[in-house]
N, C-alpha and C positions, 0 to 999 in steps of 0.2 A: 282176417285178411284187413290189409289197409284198402281205404277208399281214396278216390284219388288226391284229392286235397289234401290226405295224410303223407302221401307219395313226395307230391309236389312240395311240402312242408321240409319235410326231411332233403332232398334234391338243394333244395334254397338255404337250409342251414349249413349244406355241406361245401357250396358255392360261396358263404361267409356272406348271407344276404339278411336282414334285419327280418324277424319273422311281423313287422307290424304292417311288413309292403305287401303280404300275401290279399292282406282285407282287400286287396283293387283286384282281386282276380275272380274271375267266373269262368265254373267249368260245368259245359254240359254234356247233356248226353250218356248213356248207359252201355255198358259188355254187357254179349260180342257185338261187335261189329262185323268180323270177319270170322268164317267158321278156320278156328284155333283153338287148344286149348290153353295156351299161352294167350298173358296178357298187354296183346299187341297193341289194341287200342286205349289202354292206359300208358303204355308205354311213346304213344304217339304223341298225345294229348299232353302230359307233364312235362315230358321234353322239350316243345314246341313251349308249350304256355312258361317253360324257366325261362326260355329265351326273349320271350318276349317280355316279363317281368325283369331283366335284368335290363334290354333296351329303356323300358319304361325310367327304371333307376337311372341311369345315365342318364333320358331328358331333365331329370327332377335336377341332376349336382350340376346341368350346363345352367341351370335357372329358368327350366320351363315348370309350366304347371305338373301337378300329380291329376294321372287319367287312369281310366280302367282295362283292363286287359281284359278280354272273353275268347275262349277256344271252345268250340264244339268238339265232342272227339268224332264224328262221322269224317268232318272236314280236316281233323288233322291224321287219321287213316288215309283219307284220298291223296292228303300231300305227302305221307309217307308212300304211297305206291302211286308219286308223279308221272313218273316212266312209263306206267300205262296208259295212264292217258292223256297221254302230249298227243295232240295231231299238228301235223305239218300240210297244209293245203288240205284240211281234211284227211289226211291220206291216216292210218295208225301204222303205231310203231313195227320194225320190220323182226323177225326172227332173232329173239331176245340171244341166242346160246350157240355157240360154235357145234358141228355136227356130231363131233364125236365127246362135247361137256356132257357130265351127268354121271349117274351112279351106275356103277358095275361089281358086279360080285369075284370073288378072287377065291383063287384055288381051295382056302380052308372056310370057305363059308361066309365069309363076311366079305363088308359091303366097302368101296371106296369112291370117292367124289372125285372128277374129273374136272378142272376149270383152265380150258383152253379157247378163251374168246378172243386171246392175243398170241397172235400167229408163233411167237417167238417158245409161249408155253405148249403151243398143242406140238411143235415141231420139239419140241423134249423129252413129250412124252413120249412120242411114236421112237427117238431113239432110243429112251429105258428099255420101251418095252419090244423093241426093233421087228414094229407093225405097220403096219399103210395106215392113214387117220380116214378108217371105216371102223366102225361100230362094233362090226361082226369080227373085223380084225381085233381089234382096240380087245376083246372082251377073252376072245382064243387065248390071246397074249397073259391077261392076266390070270386064267386059272391056273397057268402054269407059280403062281409068285401066292405067298402069304401078302393077309392085308397091312400088315404097320413094316412087315420088311420091305415093302414099294412102296409105301407112306415113306421112308427113309430114305429107301435109296431115290428115290422122286424128286422127293427135294434135294437131293444130294446131285443131282442131274439139272438142274433149272424147273423142275418142274411146281406145281400148284397145283396139287391135292391133299385130300387127307382121307383117312379113316374114319368108317361109323365107329361112333364108340358111344356105349349108355354113358349118362349124367355118374354112375357110381363108375366107373373105369375114366371116365374124364377126372373127377376127384383125387383118382390114385395117382392121378402126372406130376411128374414134381414141377410142371408147370400152371398148373393149378392150384399146385399148394405153395407157389411163390405168388401165385395173383394174390391170395386169398390174406397176401399182408400189403396189399393196398388199394385206397380209397377209387372209389368208381373217376373221380377225376380228381389228378392231381395240379395244383394249383403251387408254384414254388417259386419264391423269390431266387433269381439267381445273379442278381449284378446289383452296386447301385449306380444310381442315376436319381438325376431334380424328378421331382414330378411336373408331366407336362399337362399344361393348360389344354382345358376345352379349348376346340376349336370353332367361329362363331358357324351357325348352320339352323338349319330349318326343325332338322330331324335329328335321332336320338343317336344317330353317327356318324351326320354331315359334316366336311369336311375331315376324319379319318380314314388314311389312307390305309386295306388291306394286299400284303403278296399271297395269293392262293397257289402254292407249288402243290396240288395233287389232282389223281386222275378217278375218273370213273365213281363212286355215288355219297360217301359218307363227308370225307372234303369240299367234296365239291357241293353238298347241300350245303354244309356252312358257310361257303364264299354267298352263296342264292343269302340266306340270312342276312349275314350282315346287308348283303346290297341291298334287301328289301327292309331294312331299317335307315339306309341311306349314305350307305361305305361306299367309296368310292374303292371298288374291288380288283382287282387286277390278275387274271388267269394268267399264269407263267406257261407254259408248255415248248417242251421240243420240239422241233420240223423231225426227228427222228426217230422219236416214241410212235408206237402206236396210240389209237382212240377207240373208245366207243361211238359212233358219231349220232345217236338218238339223244345219250346222255350227255354229250358236250352240248346239243339242242338244251336239256328239259332245265342241266343247271349254270347253263351259262346266260338266262335270264340276270340283266341288272349289273353284265361286267363287261368290262374293259378284256380283250384277250389279244396278249404279245407273243410272240414264239422269243428261246433266250437258249441255245443249247449250252448246259453248265459243264459240258466236259472241254471245252475247248476257253481260253482267256479270253477274249472275245466274251462270251457269254457271261461268264463270271465278272467279267468287271460291269455288262449290264445289268446285272442283278444286284450287285453290288450298291451300285448307284441306286435301284430305287430303293433296296434296302435301310441307306442312310436316312432316307425323309417318311419312311414308313412306322404303322403302330399296333401294325400288326403282320408276323407273317405264318402261317400257317403251311404244311407242309403233313407229307404221307409217306414220305422215301423210309427206309429201312436206317434203322441212327446209323451205322456204320458208314452207309453211302454217301449221304446226306453230311457227314462230317468232314470223309473225304472227301469234299466237292469246295468246303473251307465256310459252311455254312451252318455246322453246328448250331445251338442254342447256343451258349457261350462266343462262338465266331458275330451269333446276330448282334448281343451285346455289345458288343464291344464296336463293329462298326454303326447302331444305331441304342443306344442308351437309352434305356428308357422301353424299352419293346415288348411286346408281348406276343412271345413263343407260343405257337403250337405244334405240337406233335405226335402224332397219331398214326396205331400200326396194329397188328391183326390180331396176338397173340397176349398182346403187357409189354412192357416196358422192364420187366428182370424174368430172369427164370430161362432157361436153357431153352425155349421156342421165339425168346423175345427178337431174335431177327427172322424169326422165319416169315416168306411169304403166306400171303391169304387177304380173302376175301370174304363177304360175308356168309355165302351159302357154305364155303370151305366151315369157318369158325360152328356155324350153325352142327356140320354132321361131326366132329370134334371134338363139339363139349357136351351135346348128348341131346338138341333139341328135335333132330332126326329122327332118333330112336324114340325120343319119349311121345314124340306127335305122332309116330306111325302107329307104338303100343294103343297109344289111346284109339285110334281108329279104327284097331282091331288089325293090322297088316300086319305081313313078316316083311321086313325091311323100312328104307328110312321113308319119310314122308315129311316135303318142305314147312317153314312156313308158307304162310298166306301171302306175303310181304319180304321185303330184304331191308325186316325191321333193323336187325342191329346194324347195320348201313345209314339208314334213315335216321335214328335215335342216336346214334354218334356223331353225325354230322350237327344235330343240333344241343346233341352235348358240348359237339368243340365250339358252337357258339354263345351260349352260355357260359361255361370254363372262358373263353376268352373276353368276355364283355365282364364276365365279374372282376379280372387281375385288371382290367385297363381301370374301372372305378377304382380300383385299390393304389393304383399306379397313381391316378389324379389325386389319391391324399396323402398316401404313402413315398410317391417317388419309388427307385428299383426299375429291374426289367424284371420280367417275369414268363417262368415255363410250365403249357400246361400239358398235363396229359391225358389220353384216352388211348384206349384198343377196343377193339370190337372183342373178345372176350371178356374185359370187365364189364359191356354194357351187357352181356349175354351173362354172366353173373347176376347182375342186376335184375335184368329181366326176366329168369329164372324165379332169384329170393320173390316177384310178385306174389308169387303162388300162380294157379291155375283152377281154369274153369270146366267145373263137371260138365257144362254142355255148352262148352263152347264150339267143338265141331258139331254142331249141329245147326249152327248160326248157318244161315244163306247169305251168299255175297255178295256183291253190290249190287246193283241195275246199273244200264245208262241211265234214269231218270233218275235215280241218286244222288248220279254224281253229278247233274247237269250242274245245280246249282253252286258250285264248289267251281268251278270254271271261267277261264276269262279269253277274250281274245286280243291277240299285239301281232303290230309288223318287227320280220325280224329278216337277219340276212338271210335265213333258209327258204322263207316264205310267211305264208301267214297259220299262224300259230295258236291253237287253241290250249291255256296249259291251267295246271290249279292256281288260283290263288292263297296265297301264303294268309296259313289256319292262326295264325295272331291277331284280332282283332282289337287295336287298339284308339281309345279312342277322343286324341288328342291328335297323333300322330300316326297318320294310317298308314302300313304298312305296303309299299308298290316299289315296281321296279320301274326307275329311269330310263332307265337303258337297253335297246332289245338284245337276244341271244343276236351272235353273229360267229365267221368260222372262227377257227387258231388262229392269231398272226393275226388279223383284223386292225391293230393297231398298232402305232410307235408305242414301243417302249419306254415313253416317260410318263409321267404325270401330267396331270390335267392341271390346269392355271387356280385357284379358287378364284369366286368374284364373278 
């Protein structure tokens, strides 16, 4: 089983980093941190460390001094569950899941998971099942279905669901086989452009402009990470799309937040104007939907030559499921994690990982990939496309190996979490949230802007200086 240092070295090399840079990184702590047979602590620590090291390399490229980076595994795990630990005016998070979200049995003795946190997804499930939005009604309706038939028909009906598979069953799918040909992170040059000079600033990403068109956890975590290293991050939301307020607060630290309805020409014009002077464009739409709006990677490269464009999806950018909707919990279910964790715990049925690690790790991989692409842009020029997916992160996590004693670990106590928390003001009240886990010796990570309600800022970049 590889050490966390070796895992980081592999990831750093994949991103195009120089091996000598790894000497600056100190990784502390040991597994297991949380009760899981999977290496969720290693995944948290290594992905945060990779993003921190990329920020340090940018700082050197801008003329700054070399610096040390340290990441404690427990701190990294706490950050990768940041939404659980957030407090607003000392109040804990509300119920995380919709009333009918979760796991159900089907008539063929299998299990399916429903994700119904957005009202239109819940309504679509009830339409496919012809039932009321109540757990007992949903369960009765699902007993009339075979799991895979429901998964397919529900997807066609605009639902977000998954059938629980073993890992072997997942590997037998054409989707898993398509992903086997892809690396964990793809960094591709997609067009010609002159190298962009680094703007003036006193932090690694100071002066860089990031458009964040993402929701829920993975993409917003990436935006929060760039903001922690000094980027000007603008979250673009539609006033007509639902959101999960607690996640907006947690991942909104450090960001500007503006509205633009991309289904209108006015909204698309607003985004084009912002994009023209952006450095990074991060989005989690399905490929065909963002392209239909005029903001594919190729479109962005024409509007803003030299852009670093990030695409994040659930099941990968190749294969028959490339356009399928999904969230962390569903990818865990589809790809074998819930089955394997349940089996390790000696239970019949699914057992979730103790955190949304596919989301959080993917978010930090997005932050890492974009920064490595921006370093290449400054050296070589060009426009760049970075691609990641929850399923590819899941494959990476699976391949890190298993912990024989992992499920025997105790969960973290409030006293263990407290040292990693900080207080801040916000547009929602007094916040207590998790500090960023990458400790930088020369350019400490912090959020300059408070979290604010969606649409609080005008859709225009602040002037520098």
